[in-house]
C-alpha positions in Angstrom: -35.0 23.3 5.4 -33.9 20.2 6.3 -34.6 18.6 3.0 -32.9 21.3 1.3 -29.6 20.4 3.6 -30.0 16.6 2.7 -30.6 17.3 -1.3 -27.7 19.7 -1.3 -25.6 17.2 0.6 -26.4 14.1 -1.8 -25.7 16.7 -4.7 -22.1 17.4 -3.5 -21.7 13.6 -3.0 -22.6 12.9 -6.6 -20.3 15.4 -7.7 -17.5 14.5 -5.5 -18.3 10.8 -6.7 -18.0 12.2 -10.2 -14.8 14.1 -10.2 -13.3 11.4 -8.4 -14.1 8.9 -11.2 -13.0 11.4 -13.6 -9.6 11.7 -11.9 -8.9 7.9 -11.4 -9.9 6.9 -15.2 -7.6 10.0 -16.3 -5.0 8.9 -14.2 -4.9 5.2 -15.1 -5.0 5.9 -18.8 -2.2 8.6 -18.8 0.0 6.0 -17.2 -0.9 2.6 -18.3 2.2 1.3 -20.1 -0.1 -1.3 -21.8 3.1 -3.7 -20.8 4.4 -5.9 -17.9 7.8 -6.2 -16.6 9.8 -9.7 -16.8 9.6 -9.4 -12.7 6.3 -9.4 -12.5 5.2 -12.3 -15.2 7.8 -14.8 -13.9 6.3 -14.6 -10.6 3.0 -16.5 -12.0 5.3 -19.4 -12.9 5.9 -20.1 -9.5 3.1 -22.0 -7.5 2.9 -24.1 -4.3 3.0 -27.4 -6.5 6.7 -26.8 -6.0 6.2 -26.6 -2.2 5.2 -24.0 0.5 7.6 -21.4 -1.0 7.2 -17.7 -0.7 5.6 -15.4 -3.1 3.8 -18.6 -4.6 0.4 -17.7 -3.8 -0.1 -15.5 -6.8 1.4 -18.1 -9.2 -1.2 -20.5 -7.6 -4.4 -18.4 -8.0 -3.5 -17.7 -11.6 -2.4 -21.5 -12.4 -5.5 -23.0 -10.5 -8.0 -20.1 -12.7 -6.3 -21.5 -16.0 -7.1 -24.9 -15.2 -10.5 -24.5 -14.0 -11.6 -22.1 -17.0 -9.3 -24.6 -19.3 -7.7 -21.5 -21.0 -3.9 -21.6 -22.0 -2.3 -19.3 -19.3 1.3 -19.8 -20.6 1.3 -17.1 -22.7 2.4 -13.2 -22.4 -0.8 -11.9 -23.3 -3.0 -13.9 -20.6 -0.2 -13.0 -17.9 -0.9 -9.5 -19.0 -5.0 -9.7 -18.9 -4.6 -11.6 -15.3 -2.8 -8.4 -13.9 -5.4 -6.2 -16.1 -8.2 -8.1 -14.0 -6.6 -7.9 -10.9 -5.6 -4.1 -10.8 -9.2 -3.4 -11.8 -10.2 -5.4 -8.8 -7.7 -3.6 -6.7 -9.2 -0.3 -7.6 -12.7 -1.4 -6.9 -11.9 -2.6 -3.2 -9.8 1.0 -3.0 -12.9 2.8 -4.2 -15.4 0.6 -1.8 -13.1 1.1 1.3 -12.8 5.1 0.4 -16.9 5.3 0.3 -17.3 3.2 3.5 -14.8 5.5 5.2 -16.6 8.8 3.9 -19.9 7.6 5.0 -18.7 7.2 8.6 -17.7 10.7 8.2 -19.4 13.6 10.0 -20.7 16.2 7.7 -17.9 18.4 9.1 -15.0 16.6 8.2 -16.3 15.2 4.9 -14.7 17.7 2.7 -11.2 17.3 4.7 -11.8 13.2 4.1 -12.2 13.5 0.6 -9.1 15.8 -0.1 -7.3 13.2 1.4 -8.8 10.3 -0.6 -8.3 12.7 -4.0 -4.6 12.8 -2.2 -4.2 9.2 -1.8 -6.0 8.4 -5.2 -3.1 10.4 -6.9 -0.4 8.6 -5.3 -2.1 5.0 -5.7 -3.7 5.0 -9.4 -0.6 6.0 -11.3 1.7 3.7 -9.1 -0.1 0.7 -10.1 -0.6 1.4 -13.6 2.7 2.5 -14.8 5.0 0.1 -16.2 7.7 -0.2 -13.0 4.2 -1.3 -10.8 1.6 -2.7 -13.1 0.8 -6.1 -12.0 3.3 -5.9 -9.2 3.1 -8.0 -6.0 2.4 -4.8 -3.8 -1.3 -4.5 -4.9 -2.0 -8.2 -3.7 -0.5 -7.2 -0.4 -2.3 -3.9 0.1 -5.4 -5.3 -1.0 -5.0 -7.8 1.8 -4.9 -5.1 4.2 -7.4 -2.8 2.8 -9.8 -5.6 3.1 -9.2 -6.2 6.8 -9.8 -2.8 7.2 -12.9 -2.8 5.3 -14.2 -5.6 8.1 -12.9 -3.3 10.7 -14.5 -0.4 9.4 -18.0 -2.1 9.3 -17.3 -4.3 12.6 -18.3 -7.3 10.8 -16.8 -10.9 10.3 -13.8 -9.2 11.8 -12.0 -12.6 12.3 -11.5 -12.9 8.9 -8.8 -10.4 9.5 -6.5 -13.2 10.4 -6.6 -15.1 7.4 -6.5 -11.8 5.3 -3.3 -10.7 6.9 -1.8 -14.4 6.5 -2.6 -14.0 2.7 -0.8 -11.0 2.6 2.5 -12.6 3.8 1.9 -15.5 1.5 1.5 -13.3 -1.5 5.1 -11.6 -0.5 6.8 -11.8 3.1 7.6 -8.4 2.9 3.9 -7.4 3.4 4.7 -7.9 7.3 7.0 -4.4 7.0 4.9 -2.8 4.1 1.4 -2.6 4.7 0.8 -4.8 8.1 1.2 -1.8 10.1 -2.0 -0.2 9.4 -3.9 -3.3 10.2 -2.1 -3.2 13.8 -2.5 0.2 14.2 -6.1 0.3 13.5 -6.5 -3.0 15.9 -4.7 -1.2 18.4 -6.9 1.8 18.5 -10.1 -0.4 18.7 -8.5 -2.1 21.6 -7.8 1.1 23.5 -11.1 2.8 22.6 -13.6 -0.2 22.9 -15.4 -1.4 25.9 -14.4 -4.5 27.6 -16.2 -7.3 25.8 -14.9 -5.9 22.3 -11.5 -5.1 23.8 -11.0 -9.0 24.6 -12.2 -9.8 21.1 -9.7 -7.3 19.3 -7.1 -8.5 21.4 -7.5 -12.1 20.6 -7.4 -11.0 17.0 -4.5 -9.2 17.0 -2.2 -11.3 19.1 -3.4 -14.5 16.7 -2.9 -12.5 13.4 0.8 -11.7 14.5 1.5 -15.3 15.5 0.2 -16.6 12.4 2.2 -13.9 10.1 5.2 -14.2 12.3 5.3 -18.1 11.8 4.8 -17.5 7.8 7.4 -14.6 7.9 10.2 -16.8 9.9 8.8 -19.7 6.8 9.1 -18.1 4.0 12.1 -16.0 4.9 14.3 -18.5 6.6 13.3 -21.9 6.5 11.8 -23.0 3.3 13.9 -20.4 1.5 15.6 -21.8 -1.8 13.4 -25.3 -0.5 12.0 -25.7 -4.4 15.6 -25.9 -6.1 15.1 -28.9 -7.8 12.2 -27.1 -10.2 14.5 -24.4 -11.1 15.1 -25.3 -14.8 11.2 -25.9 -14.8 10.0 -22.8 -13.7 12.7 -20.9 -15.3 11.2 -22.3 -18.7 7.6 -21.6 -17.9 8.6 -17.8 -16.7 10.0 -17.1 -20.3 6.6 -18.5 -21.7 5.1 -15.6 -19.9 7.7 -13.2 -19.9 7.4 -10.6 -22.9 9.5 -11.3 -26.0 10.3 -14.6 -23.9 12.3 -13.5 -21.3 12.3 -14.3 -17.8 13.4 -12.4 -14.6 16.2 -14.8 -13.6 17.3 -13.0 -10.6 13.9 -13.1 -8.6 13.9 -17.3 -9.7 17.3 -17.3 -8.4 16.3 -15.5 -5.1 13.1 -17.4 -4.7 14.0 -20.8 -5.7 17.4 -21.2 -5.2 17.9 -18.9 -2.2 20.5 -16.8 -3.6 20.9 -13.4 -1.7 21.0 -10.5 -4.1 22.2 -8.1 -1.3 25.7 -7.7 -2.4 24.4 -7.5 -6.2 22.0 -4.3 -5.2 24.7 -2.4 -3.1 25.5 -0.3 -6.4 21.9 1.6 -6.1 22.9 2.2 -2.4 24.5 5.6 -3.0 21.5 6.7 -5.5 19.0 5.7 -2.8 20.3 7.8 -0.1 20.6 10.6 -2.6 16.7 10.6 -3.5 15.6 9.9 -0.1 17.1 13.0 1.3 15.9 15.1 -1.8 12.3 13.4 -1.3 12.3 14.5 2.4 13.1 17.8 1.1 10.7 18.3 -1.6 7.8 16.9 0.6 8.6 18.7 3.9 5.5 20.7 4.2 3.3 17.7 4.2 5.9 15.7 6.5 6.0 19.0 8.9 1.9 18.9 9.3 2.0 15.2 10.0 4.1 15.5 12.3 3.0 18.5 14.1 -0.5 16.6 14.5 0.8 13.7 16.1 3.3 15.6 18.6 0.0 17.8 19.6 -1.8 14.8 19.9 0.5 12.9 22.1 1.4 16.1 24.3 -2.5 16.8 24.8 -3.4 13.5 26.1 -3.5 13.1 29.9 -4.0 9.2 30.0 -1.0 6.8 29.5 -2.9 4.5 27.0 -4.2 7.5 24.9 -0.6 8.7 24.3 0.2 5.4 23.4 -2.6 5.2 20.8 -1.2 8.3 19.3 2.2 7.3 19.3 1.5 4.1 17.8 -0.2 5.9 14.9 2.5 8.3 14.8 5.5 6.0 14.2 3.7 2.9 12.5 5.7 3.6 9.4 8.8 2.5 11.2 8.3 -1.0 10.3 9.6 0.0 7.0 13.1 0.8 8.3 14.7 -2.5 7.8 13.7 -2.2 3.9 15.2 1.1 3.7 18.4 0.0 5.4 18.8 -3.6 3.6 17.0 -3.2 0.3 17.1 -0.8 -2.5 13.3 -0.7 -4.0 13.1 2.7 -2.5 10.1 3.8 -4.5 8.0 1.2 -3.0 9.1 1.8 0.8 8.4 5.3 0.1 4.7 4.9 -1.3 4.0 2.6 1.4 4.8 5.4 4.1 2.6 7.8 2.0 -0.1 5.4 2.1 0.2 4.5 5.5 -0.4 8.1 6.6 -3.0 8.8 4.3 -5.3 5.7 5.2 -4.1 6.6 8.9 -5.8 10.1 8.5 -8.8 8.8 6.4 -9.4 6.1 9.2 -9.5 8.1 12.3 -11.6 10.7 10.9 -13.8 7.9 9.8 -14.0 6.4 13.3 -14.7 9.9 14.8 -11.6 9.9 17.1 -12.3 13.4 18.5 -9.1 14.4 19.5 -7.8 13.5 16.2 -10.3 15.3 14.6 -9.8 18.4 16.4 -6.2 18.5 15.5 -7.0 17.7 12.0 -9.6 20.8 12.1 -6.9 23.0 13.5 -4.3 21.9 10.7 -6.6 22.9 7.9 -7.5 26.4 9.4 -3.9 27.2 9.2 -3.6 26.6 5.6 -7.4 27.3 4.8 -7.7 30.4 2.5 -4.0 30.8 2.3 -2.5 32.0 -1.6 -0.9 28.5 -1.5 -3.9 26.2 -0.9 -4.2 25.2 -4.2 -0.8 24.5 -4.4 -1.1 21.7 -1.6 -3.3 19.5 -4.0 -1.6 20.1 -7.2 1.7 19.7 -5.7 1.6 15.8 -5.6 0.9 15.1 -8.9 4.7 16.3 -9.8 5.4 13.2 -7.6 3.9 10.5 -9.3 3.9 7.6 -10.1 6.3 5.9 -7.7 8.8 3.7 -9.6 11.0 0.7 -7.6 14.3 1.9 -6.9 14.1 5.3 -8.1 11.5 7.1 -6.3 10.0 9.1 -8.9 11.3 10.8 -12.1 11.2 14.2 -10.8 13.3 13.4 -7.6 15.9 11.4 -9.7 15.9 14.2 -12.1 16.9 17.1 -9.0 19.9 14.6 -8.2 21.2 14.2 -11.5 21.1 18.3 -11.9 22.7 18.4 -8.2 25.5 15.9 -9.2 26.4 18.0 -12.1 26.3 21.4 -10.5 29.0 19.8 -7.6 
């Protein structure tokens, strides 16, 4: 009987893996645009040879690899192929993390985690394959956090969390607001739930990581911003070599090299941003309701103060993105980061076998299992991909256009 159960379990895992691979490949082929925007190609022209400036880590890696292999990197084709390889590596890191989480998930919760993984795949693969985000710095930032999560899951070489999160800030200082939150909350969970010796280790890792990331953030955002202005013309010319049809993203180079503040120029998008985030919230309210209810129940249920703080931190961790929503205009990027955060929290807390969290998830599942609308909950997110940049998703944008015409 036990052998039959194990065989059945192995068969189910193989079937899930096969379907997951088909879904991933299908989503990529559907949304891959076969070209790269000038914003992303221009980023490769900025490197640390112009000083320790923000967003220069990708360009430094790109130019170093070009020198090492002795190939001509100053072409659009080379830039596009570099990002294609990086995207494939990112999908691989993403897949490894999900597999590790599944392996640490108990049998009863495995189907729930599989659904959540498929849901995260639906949001992630098209977003980083589409024309807006193919080669976007976000995949490098998210990869930094995911690699840190792998180490925390397997509990090996966990000190590497410190340099990995530092790399996230070096890719883009916006990492601190976008994807750093998931690493911090998992570290906080580890601190609360671990024994005394491990608790000390995780406190030190968390404190050192925060200190390093804070120093880097201040350096890139305030101290050295615009510090490479003497190289503006050279960087612009190199960016044109990398860009499609010989074009460069001048605003990016002005902002990073000259330190020009583009906030005023971006104000024209604010009205659109407000409309779209309201529409998105209304359209996604079934999922928002489930998430909010889960964390409210968890917090109320706890009798110990630090357990309440643990679930509160998990519940409000996405608020690190609030400054982005208030002062920046790339609402699609912020919204993807929020969605990614909560799906990762659910997947990881199940993998960490948090008893109270799993009980609440089972309670949520029991309320929707067997209902007429249950299949719809899986199919519905397909309408909301891919995330763009300023426009959150095409469906939301069109809903807003229709409302404008009616009113």
